[in-house]
C-alpha positions as CSV (number, residue, x, y, z in Angstrom):
1,M,87.9,72.6,65.2
2,P,88.0,74.7,62.0
3,P,90.4,77.7,62.2
4,I,89.1,81.1,62.9
5,D,90.3,83.9,60.7
6,Y,90.8,87.0,62.9
7,H,92.0,89.1,60.0
8,D,90.3,92.5,59.6
9,R,87.9,92.0,62.6
10,Y,87.0,94.7,65.1
11,F,86.3,94.2,68.8
12,R,85.0,96.3,71.7
13,P,85.1,95.5,75.4
14,I,81.9,94.5,77.1
15,S,83.5,94.0,80.5
16,N,86.8,94.6,82.2
17,S,88.4,94.3,85.6
18,A,88.6,97.5,87.7
19,N,92.3,97.7,87.2
20,G,92.0,97.7,83.4
21,Q,92.2,100.7,81.2
22,V,90.1,99.9,78.2
23,T,86.4,100.8,78.1
24,G,83.4,100.2,75.8
25,E,84.7,103.1,73.8
26,T,88.0,101.4,73.0
27,E,88.1,99.8,69.5
28,F,90.5,97.0,68.6
29,H,91.3,96.1,64.9
30,Y,93.0,92.7,64.5
31,R,95.0,91.5,61.5
32,Q,96.2,87.9,60.9
33,T,98.8,86.3,58.6
34,G,99.1,82.6,59.3
35,D,99.5,82.3,63.0
36,L,100.8,85.9,63.4
37,L,98.3,88.2,65.1
38,T,98.8,92.0,65.1
39,G,96.4,94.8,66.0
40,T,95.9,98.4,66.9
41,Y,93.5,100.0,69.3
42,S,92.4,103.4,70.5
43,G,89.5,105.2,72.2
44,G,88.1,105.3,75.7
45,G,91.2,106.9,77.3
46,I,93.7,105.1,75.0
47,R,95.5,107.4,72.6
48,F,97.1,104.5,70.6
49,G,97.9,100.9,71.3
50,Q,99.5,98.0,69.5
51,L,99.5,94.2,70.0
52,V,101.5,91.3,68.6
53,G,101.1,87.7,69.2
54,R,100.0,84.3,67.8
55,V,96.9,82.3,67.0
56,H,97.2,78.8,68.4
57,P,95.8,75.7,66.6
58,D,92.8,75.7,69.1
59,N,92.0,79.3,67.9
60,S,93.1,80.8,71.3
61,L,95.2,83.9,71.2
62,E,98.4,84.8,73.1
63,F,99.8,88.4,72.7
64,V,101.7,91.2,74.3
65,Y,100.4,94.8,74.1
66,Q,101.5,98.4,74.7
67,H,99.7,101.6,74.7
68,L,99.8,105.3,75.5
69,T,96.9,106.8,77.4
70,D,95.3,110.2,76.8
71,S,97.1,111.4,79.9
72,G,100.5,110.3,78.6
73,E,101.0,107.1,80.6
74,L,102.8,104.2,78.9
75,R,101.5,100.7,79.8
76,T,102.5,97.2,78.7
77,G,101.0,93.8,79.3
78,R,100.4,90.3,78.1
79,C,97.1,88.5,77.4
80,R,95.7,85.0,76.6
81,S,92.2,84.8,75.0
82,R,89.9,82.0,74.4
83,H,87.1,82.3,71.9
84,E,83.4,81.8,72.0
85,L,81.3,81.8,68.8
86,L,78.0,83.6,69.2
87,P,74.8,82.3,67.6
88,E,74.9,84.9,64.8
89,G,78.5,84.1,64.0
90,R,80.3,86.9,65.8
91,I,83.3,86.2,68.1
92,R,83.5,86.8,71.8
93,L,86.9,86.7,73.4
94,H,87.4,85.9,77.1
95,E,90.7,87.4,78.1
96,D,93.1,86.8,81.0
97,W,95.7,89.6,81.1
98,Q,98.5,91.0,83.3
99,W,100.3,94.3,83.3
100,T,104.0,93.9,82.8
101,N,104.8,97.4,84.2
102,G,103.3,99.4,87.0
103,D,101.7,97.2,89.7
104,H,101.9,93.9,87.6
105,S,98.3,93.1,88.6
106,R,96.1,90.7,86.7
107,G,92.6,91.1,85.3
108,Q,89.9,89.7,83.0
109,S,88.0,91.2,80.2
110,V,85.5,90.2,77.5
111,V,85.5,91.7,74.1
112,E,83.0,91.1,71.3
113,E,83.3,91.5,67.6
114,T,81.6,94.6,66.2
115,L,81.4,96.6,63.0
116,P,84.1,99.3,62.6
117,R,83.2,102.8,63.8
């Protein structure tokens, strides 16, 4: 399987579990150097968020994230994502995540590559 370069790609959620905090208004910006994945995100109730993780040889992602909501709540979690290549070449990520503070609940979301706002 050829490697996917996630560098300088933007993503937006198209679905999320009810216990999640990101919405279709949240924008993620990923950066990649080798197997190091970093990113920032904001919008849709998220004032600012960061993620750091790695890209595995099968192009799946594993990362931890933290953000501050518009209401001042700090949240942290971890996520594993598997990719799907869409017919036009964009990337869709299927995510399994878990909060690491608060109620420690789990959820699933789907994000799709988009153009930056």
